[in-house]
N, C-alpha and C positions, 0 to 999 in steps of 0.2 A: 561144787555149787555152795557159796556162801550166800545165806539168805537174811532178809532183815525184815522188819514189819511190813514195809511196801516195796522194797527193792531187793534184787538179786545182783550178785556178781558170780560170773560163771567162766569156765576156761575149757574149750575143746580145739581142735585143730581144723583146718580148711586146707585140704590138699597137702597135710603134713605139716604146715606151719600153725603155730599157736596163735588162738584167736580168742579174744576176750570180749566179754559182753556185759552190759549194765542193761537191767530191765526193771521198768516200772510195772510191777505186777498187779496194779489197780487198772491201769489203762493200756497195757500191752504195748508201750511206748519202748524202744530198746535201741540200743547203739553197739556196734562191734569195733575192735581194734586189732590192728596186727603190728605187735611189738617188735616182731622182728623186720619189719619194713618202716622203721622211722614213726612207729606209732600211727600208723595209716588208718584213718576212719572209714572203714570199708564199707559201712552200712548206717543209715539211719533212718528209724521209722517214728514218725511223731503223729500225734493224733489231733483231730479237730472234732470237737463233740465226741461220739462214740465210735468214729471211723478212723482207722488208720491208714496212712499214706508213707510208702517208701520215698523218700526226697534225695538220697545221695546215691551216685551211680557207683559201683565198686567194682572189684574184680571176683572172678568164680575160680580161678588157677593160680596155684604158686607162680607159675612160669610167667604170669601176666604181670606180676607185682615186679618181676625183674627186667623183661623185654620190651612191655608196652611203652610208647612214646608219648602218651597222652597224660602222664603224670597225675593220674588220679588221685585227690587227697593227699599228695606230697605235701609233707612240711618244709617250705622253701628257706633252708639254713644252710650257710650263712649269709646266702644272698638270694633274692628272689630274682626271675626274669634272667636277663643276660649281663655278662662281663665281656666287653669287644675283646675278641681273638683270646680270651682267657688271661688277659694281662692287665696288671694295674700297679700303681705307684703308690707306696703308703708309707709316710715317715722315711724318706730318703732309700727305700729300698723298692726294687722291682720284682714281682711276683708273677710266676706264670702257673695257672691253673690247669687241669686236664680239659681238654676240649672234649664236650659231649655232645655238640650240636655241630656235626660234621659239615652240613651243606652250608651253614653260614659262619662257620668257625669261630663259634663262642662256646664259653662255659655257659651252662644254663640251668638254673633251678637249684643251686647248691650241690650238696652231696649228702642230704640228710636222709633219702628215701630208702636207703638200705643200712642205716645204722640200726643196731639192736637194742632198744630201749629194755630197762628192767622196770618191773613192778615196785615203786617205792611205797606206794599206801593205798589202802581203799577206806573210804570214809562215808559213814553215813550220817545226815543230818534229819530233821523231822520231815523235811520235805524234798530232800535231794540225796543223791548218792554220787560220789566224786571217786575218779581213778587217777593216780599219780604215775606217771612213767617219766623216767630219767635215764641219763646218759651223760657220760664224761668224754669230751673229744681231746685228745692228747697229741694232735698235731700230725696225725698219720697220713693226711693228703697233701700232696705236694702243692705247693703254691699258697698254702692257708696254714702255716706254723702255728697260729695263736690258739691257745688252751681255752677250752670253756666248757662248762657244764650247762645241759639243758633239762628243763623240767616242764611238763606239760601234764596240765591237769584237765581232765574231761568231767563235766559234772551233767547228768540228767536231772533234771528239775521239774517239781511237779506242776509248777505253773509257768515257768520261764524256759521251758524247753531244754535245747541242748546248748552248753557253754564251754568253749575252749579258752584256755589260759595257758600262754607260752611265756615262759621266764628261760633268759639265757644269761648266765653269769660269767663273768670274766675272771677265771681261775690263773691267768697267766700273770707274769710280772709286768708284761709290756702291755700297751693300748693296743686296741683290737678293732678293725673295722666291722662291721656287722650289718646286715639287712635281713629281715624275715618276712615270711609269708604263709600262705595256705592255698591249696590248689583243689577245692571240692568240685566235682560236677553235680548240679542239681538236675534233678528228673522228675517232673510231675507231669502225669498223663503220658501220652504217647510220643508227643512230637513237641520242642520248643515252639512250633509254629501254632501251638494253641495257647502261649503265654503272652502276657504282656509285661513291660520292665518300667519300673520308675525308680530314678537316682536321687538321693539329695543333691545339692548343688555341686557339680563337678563338671571338669573342663577336659576335652580331648587331649591328648598329649600326641603331638605329631610324631610319628616313627619313619624312619627310612625303610629302603628296601632290606635292610639287614635287620630290621626291629629294633633299632637304636634311636634314641630321642634326637630330633634335631634341633631342639631349642625352643620350639614352638608351641604355644598353647592355643587351640580354638578360643575363641573370646565369647562364645555362645554356649551357656550351660546345656549338657545334655541329658535328656530322658527326664527332664523335670516334672513332666506328666506322664502318665501311662502310654506306653508306645507298644504298638502290636510288634512282636518279633516275627511274623509270618514273612518268610521271605529275606528277611534281613541277615545280612553276613556282619559278624563281629569277630574282630580278631584285634582289639582295641584297649589301649590303655587310657585311663581317666586319673586326675588327681582331683581330691575333694577341696573344696573351699572351707575353710574354718567354720565350725559350729560351734557357738555359744555353750552348748551342752556338753562338748566334747565326744559326741556319739554321731556317727553316719549310718542310717538305715536304708538298705537296699530292699526294694520289694519286686518279687515276682508273681505275678496274679494269674489264675485259671479261672475265666469267667465262667465256664461251664461247669466247674466243679465248684464255685465259688470259693477259692480256695486262694489265700495268700501264705506265701513264705516270705517272712520277715527276716534279714540278715543283717544285725547291727554290729557296728565295729567302734571300737575306740579310735578316736582320730584325735591330732594334736602333735605336741612335741614328742618325738619319737615313738609314735603310734602308726596307725594303718591309714596313711593319708594318701595311697594310691590304691586304685584297683583295676584289675585287668580282666576283661570279658571275652570269652571265646565260644563260638559255637561250631562244633567239629562237623565235618560233611555229612555224618549220619543224622544230624539234626536231632538226635534223640535227648540230647541233654545240652546245659550250659555251663561252662567253667566260669565260675566267680571266685577271683583271687586275690583278697585283701594282701597289700604289701605296704612295707614300711618306707620304701625308697623307690626312685623312679630307676628303669631300666639302665643297667651300666652305671649304678651310683658309685662303685668302686672307683670309677674314674672321674664322673662328673661331681661327685660329692654330694649330689641333689637328694637329701632324703636320707644321706648316710649317717648311720648311728656310731658314735666312735666312743667306745666303752673304755675306760680307765680299769687298771687292775682293780678287782673287788667289786665294779659296778654292775648292776643288773637290768637287763631290758625285761619289760613285763606288758604285754599285750594281750587283749581278750577280745573275744567276737562271740556272737550267739545268734541262735537259730530258733525260730518259733513259727508257729503256724496259727493263723486268724482267719 
């Protein structure tokens, strides 16, 4: 254990896999990460007043990180959502990615969930502690020969909660296509049926039966006022409208606990301009997935980031309770 005046950094194991933890010793707030599984954020406990609330649903066994299809807390790199038939055309070349969604025959959610990230630094400030994990991808996956470096910085802040910043640098000599996202499942209370949801101005993206965009947007903003999730099915993609301050803030509200989870995202050019919401059949959590691009952006180009050699993408999101 490495200790600071207010924070600690610890390392142990979960079912044989290395687990890292940042803790605020004053409040009891803490967050755990699994570097062997793409830096997965496997748990997050934040405080409101003197009470602690676990808010991210994670895994309890090593095998679940490998076999579970719910993709809990995956970093969606180098593309979120789907690439149709795993195939895309970029700068006069056709590329074929591995198909990992057999029923729809797509490449889904990138390939970063099983990358083994390394500890790059642990840094203490007066009111926060940050852990930076890094990895260098050297073109090992068929269909994505572009070299890049990823650095993910996790911060536990005394006032601002939990912050995640992802940086992806093109270390290739060639230009590369890129999308990024994150796939946390939020769990507050026993069921999502106890929650209400509010979005900043956002429009539903119409998807076909293969979960690919049709090119149509619903013209009516969704969830602008709090909407009860009881009985509501969500497997839905939204696109944010521009915001002057460059921040979109989603809120989940638990009326009986008088608890609000606020999820703030950077939006704007090359930021998190899309969000995917999914409630699984168990209805015990809701997936809230910020994405830089539309589904199948490797083919449509909608929101696609094109990084020249030496350029870096940087995106930040944050979670706090109120």
